[in-house]
N, C-alpha and C positions, 0 to 999 in steps of 0.2 A: 488604486481602483481595480487593477487586475486581480489583486489578492482577494478583494471582496467578492468579485465575480466568481473566482475559483471556489471560495467558501460556499457561496450560494449554490453553485453547481453541485458540489459535493453533498450539501444538505438535501438538495432535490433528489439526487441519486439515492441517498439513504432512505428518504421518505417513500420514493417510488418502490424501492425494494421491499420495504416493510409492508406496503399496501398490496403489491401485486405478485411478487415472486413466490411460486408455490414452495411449500416446505419440502416436498418430495424432491424437487430439483436441487435444493440446497443440500439435502442428504446425499444425493448422487454425486454432487461436486465434492463434498467432503470425503466420501469413500474413494473417489478417483484420485484426489490429491494425496490421500494417505498411501495409496498403492504406488503412486509416482514417487513419493518421498522415500519409500522403502527401496524402490529400484535405483533411484539416483543417488541417495545418500548412504545406502547400506543399512543393514538391520539395526546396528548399534546407534548410529546417529539419528536414524528415523525414530527409534524408540525414545531417545532422549527428547527430541523435538515434540513428539506426540504427548509425552508425559508433561512437559512444560506447558504445552497448549491446554491440556486438560486441567492443570492447576490454575492457570489464568482464567479459563472460562468458568470454572467452578467458583472462583472468587468473584468474577463479574456478575454471574447469575445470582449468587448469594447476596451481593450488595444491592442489586437492582432487581427485585422479584418481578417477573413478568406474569401477571395474573389478573384476575377480574378486580382485585383490590385497587389496581391502578386507575380504574374508571371512577372510583369514589364510592364511599359507603353511605352517602346521604341520599336524599330523594332524587337529586339530579343524576347521581351515579346510577341509581336504579332505573331511571328513565333512559339513560344512555345504554345500559345493558339490555333493556327491553327492545330498544330500537335496532340493535345489532344482532345479526344472526349468530347463534351460539357456535355453529360449525365453522363459520368464517372467523370468528374470534379465536376459537381454539387453533385453527390453522395459522392465524397470524401470530399467536403466542409461540407456537412451535417454530414458525419461520424466524421470529425474532431471536429465539434461543439458538437456532442453527446459524444465524448471521453472527451472533456473538462468538460461537464456537469456531466458525470459519475465520473470523477476524483474529482470534487468538492463535489459531493454527498458523496463519500467515505471519503474524507478529513473531511467533516463536521461530518460524523459518528464517525470517530476516535477521533475528538475533543470532541464530546458528551460523549464518553467513557473515555476521558482523566483523570478526577479526580479519577475514580475507578481504572484505569490502573496504575496511579501514586501510589495509596495506595498499590496495589498489588506488585508493584516493590519495594517499601520501605519495605514491609513485607518480600519479598524474600531475599533482601540484608541483613536485620537484622537477619533473620533466619540462613542464611549461615554464617554470621559473628559470631553469638553466638555458632553455632555448631563447628566452627573452634576454638573459644576460649576454649570451653569445651575440645576439643581434645588436646589442648596445655597442659592441666593438666594431661592427661593420657599417656598410653604407646602405643596406637595404632597409627600407622603412616598412613597418607593419601596416597592413591594410585595415582601415576601420570597418570595411565591409566584412572581412573575415571575423573580426572581433564581434560585430553585431550578429553575424550568422551563428557563431558559436554560442552566444548568449541566448538567442532565440531557440536554437536546437536544444540547449540544456534545459530551458524552461519547458519545452515540449516533452523531452524525455522524462523530466521529473513529474510533470503532470500525468503523462502516460503511466508512469510507475505507480502513482497514487491511484489512478483509475484501475490499473490491473489488480492492485491490492484490495480495492473496495468492491469492484463489480463481481456479481455472482457468476463468474465464468471460471472454468478450470485453469489453475495456475501451476505450470510445471516448475519445480524448484530451480531448474537451470535458467529460467527466464530472469531471475533476480540478478545473478552475476552478469548475464548478458547485457541487461539494461545498465548495470553499473559500469561495465566496460565502455559502453557508448558514452555515458555521462562523464567518465574519467577522461576519455579522449577529447571530448568537447571542452572540459575544464582546462586541460593542457593546451589545447589550441587557442582558447581564449586568453590564457595567461601569456602565451608566446606572442600574441598579437597586441599586447598592451603597447601604448605609445612610448616612444623613446624618452629618456631623461637626458637632456643635454647639459 
């Protein structure tokens, strides 16, 4: 049930962005994020991330053309085009293209952080597993409240991570490893609080 609600919220956010977010705002966000990438990652890494994002966005925009042909070429399509303001429609086409470019830039940034995030995840899982194994030998029992709190916190962090990636707000590249560190700590705490096996 919670997964369906999450999908509906994400779809609503995307539809609202496509309908109302100005294209100029998306261009400003993209420029700011490119400057932050160069400052935080260095020129060489930032250039690689930007090139990968441009390749992906060109492939996406080529596969799904965003133009007046999407409204249809028959009489109904002509009626729809006549009912919509041409300036608004052009702005929405530009905004949709900018959203695709921004999503590809953020996906390329996540893949650039991928190896480091994978190592962090492995470290968190091993830490939680070994703390759980040590507790197996002692007399202290893990708290179900701590386990539930770590699961709830992890769900909130992952949901926030998805919103940060999707919302048209500036995303600093260091926010990705910071959120991952919090998620890894919660994963380790949840594993360490698993019930004992007698």
